[in-house]
C-alpha positions in Angstrom: 13.9 -11.4 1.4 10.6 -9.5 1.1 10.7 -5.7 1.3 8.1 -3.3 2.6 7.9 0.3 1.7 7.1 2.7 4.5 4.4 5.1 3.5 2.9 8.1 5.2 -0.8 7.3 5.6 -3.5 9.4 4.1 -3.4 12.7 5.9 -6.7 14.3 5.0 -7.6 17.7 3.5 -6.4 19.8 6.4 -2.7 18.9 5.8 -0.8 21.3 3.6 2.7 19.7 3.6 4.7 16.9 5.4 8.4 17.0 6.1 10.5 14.1 7.4 12.7 15.7 10.1 14.5 12.8 11.6 15.1 9.1 11.1 14.9 7.2 14.5 16.6 4.1 13.2 19.7 3.4 11.1 20.0 1.1 8.1 20.6 -2.4 9.3 18.7 -1.9 12.6 16.2 -4.6 13.6 12.8 -3.1 14.4 9.6 -4.4 15.9 6.1 -3.9 14.4 4.7 -0.5 15.4 8.2 0.8 16.5 8.6 4.4 15.4 10.9 4.7 12.4 10.8 8.4 11.6 9.6 11.7 12.9 7.7 14.1 10.6 6.2 17.5 11.0 3.2 18.7 9.0 1.6 22.1 8.5 -2.1 22.1 9.3 -4.3 24.5 7.4 -5.6 27.1 9.9 -3.5 25.8 12.8 0.1 25.5 14.0 2.5 22.7 13.1 2.0 19.2 14.4 4.5 16.3 14.9 3.8 12.7 13.9 5.8 9.5 14.3 5.8 7.0 11.4 5.7 3.4 12.7 7.0 0.2 11.2 4.2 -1.9 9.7 6.1 -5.2 10.3 9.1 -6.4 12.3 12.4 -6.8 10.4 15.7 -5.1 9.5 15.9 -1.8 7.8 17.9 -1.7 4.6 18.2 1.9 3.5 16.6 5.3 3.7 15.3 7.2 0.8 12.5 9.6 0.5 10.7 11.4 -2.3 8.3 14.3 -2.7 4.9 13.3 -3.9 
């Protein structure tokens, strides 16, 4: 079974920090392509905070959640 890592896309220079605030699916759930997987919030330089949904790139089943700081 192939695995796909979910990545936060390039955010640009105006983004200071991104925080994952909520998973919208559980491990083992089936998801469709473009279905929102997680909700993030990021601090914009010179502006207030902004929310962003992270979509699935492909359809399939989720297998586990982990995140790391980069």
